[in-house]
N, C-alpha and C positions, 0 to 999 in steps of 0.2 A: 504493501498499500505505499509505503513511503516513497520510493521508487516513482509512482508515478506525480506524486505532488512536488517534488523537486526538480528546480531546474538547475539546481547543481548537485549531482549526484553523489560526486565523490565524500562528501562532508554527514551525505545522510548514510550512505554505507559502511562507511566505521563508526557510525552510532548501533550501540546495542542497550535494549532494557541493560539497567547495571552497569554500563562502563559510559557515561556521561561523557561528551565532548570535553577534550582536554585543549589548553591554549598553551601558547609557548611566546610569552611577551620580552620584546626587545627591552630593559629596564631601560638598560643604558643612555642608548641613544634616542631615546626620547627623554629623558631628564636630564641629558644635555639639551638638547633643543626647548626644552622649556626653559630651561635659565635664561637662555636667549632672549626667549619675549617678554620676561618679567612672571612667568605662571608658576613656579618651583613644585607646586601639590597639583600640577598636569595629570601623571603618571596615577594618582591614587584618584584625584577628580574624576579626570574625563575618560580613563580606562578602565581600569581597576571598580573602582566602587558601581559603575554603571553596570558593569559583567556580573559584579557580585548581584545587584537587585536584578539583572532578568534573570537572571539562574536561579533566584529566589522567592520570585513572582511566577515563574513558568511551575516550575516543584508545587509552590502554592496550589495554583490551577488546574497542573494535569495531575497533580498526586504522586509525580516520580522523576526524577533529576532527568534533566536533558543536556543543563552542564553542569562543570565541574566548575568551584571555583576558580577564577585565577590564581587564587595564594593554596589550593588543594592538589595535591600530587607533582610527581617531577616535571621540570619542564623540559629541557631537553630534547633528545628525540622522540619520548612519548608524548608527542600532541596531538592535535588536528587541524587545529587551526594556528597560523600565526598572524600575531601583531606585530607591527615594526615600521617606523619611521624605513624610509628610502628618500635614498638623492634623483630622485626624477621626477620630471613634470609630465606629470598625465593630464589627457585632455586637455592641450590650451586652446583658447580659445572660448571652452565653456563658460566659464560663467563670464557676465557680462560686463561686471564693473572689474573686472582683472583679466581682460583677453589673452595676453601672454603668459599667464604665471601655472594654469590647468586647475583642477580641483584639490582640495587641501585633503581630502579622503577618497579612497575608493576601497573597491572591494574586488578578488580575484576569487574563482573557482575554483581552480587546480592549478600547484595546490590550492586547497583554500585557505585565504590570507584578508586580514584587512591592512590598508597600510596608512598611513601619514606619509604626504609627498614632499619635495622639496620645503618649498616655499610656506609650507605650516609655522616651521619657528622659523621663518623671517622678518625679524623686526623692523624691518622698511618695509613691509606688504601690511597694508592698514584698511586694504578697502574693506567693507562691510562683509563681502560672503567670507574674507578670510577669519576677520574680528569675531562673526557668529559662531563657527566653527570650530572655535579656539574652544568653547564656552559654552559649550551645546547636546553633551551627550549622543555627539556623532555616530558615536561607537555603536551605537545599538542599531541604529537603519542601517549601517554598514554590514554587520554582523546578521540583519536579515536577509539582505541579499545573498551573503554566503550562504543563508540554508533557503534557498531558494525563490525570496518574496522579490513581487518589483514594485514599482510603486504605482500607488493610487490613480487611476484612469488611466494605464496602457493598458492596452488588446493586452489580457490574459486567455493564454493557449491552454490546452489541454494539462501541461505538465509545470505549471507556474501558478501561485498563489497573488494575490495580491496583498502588500500592507491596507494598512487604516490610513484616510486620508491624514491624520493627526502623526500616524509616524514617518510619512512618507515627506511630511513639510516640518516634521519636528518642531509643533509648536510648543512653545514658553521653553523650552530650552532644558525642559527634565525629563528626564526617560519614565519618571515614573508618573509623570501628566499624559505624554504623547504616545508610550507603548499602550496598546488598548487593549482588553479585554480580547474581543475580538483577534488579533496578531496572536495572543497568546493559545486561543484558540485555533488557530490556521496554523499554528507552528506543532500543536499535538498532532494535526495530520498529517506532517512531516515525517513527525517521528513517532507514531503508535505503539504504545504500548501491550501489549496482549490480555495483561489483565488489566486494563483501564480503557472498554473502547470508548469511541468519540462518538457522539450523537450525528 
């Protein structure tokens, strides 16, 4: 069932009931970058805590863990999703107000990863789009992409699930607000547990 719902099947295939999705977070590069923009708590506030909150809410809603806490278990090779900064411009021309510097974040299907891109930690980049995504729990939106979800309002074929409008737009900048119950339920369809059938 999970394979039929996920647009990014690799991460789904690695998940098994009793073995939550594990993360390898490239903390050193993220900390170094966050110091450059004067946000020394970026790793905790924008990466680790939103992932913990999402893991907790999924487990509370579904009755079983889909994601491991990023603090739990080994990092190293025993992981499913990588979270890292990379010195790459991705999607140049994508943001209207920042035409040449690409997008601050993006997701990748294979191998499963969430990236912070080159200019997210560039203190000289102060356009509104980048400022917003330095303080907006964007990792939750990007992880939804890794799990196979597409933006609200996008054509959804048989192998994808749509995010809520709220998760797509990340309104209010807090994942506890913009990650809706419908998103959690949809992820339950992507990661179904045989002992907890979805309606």
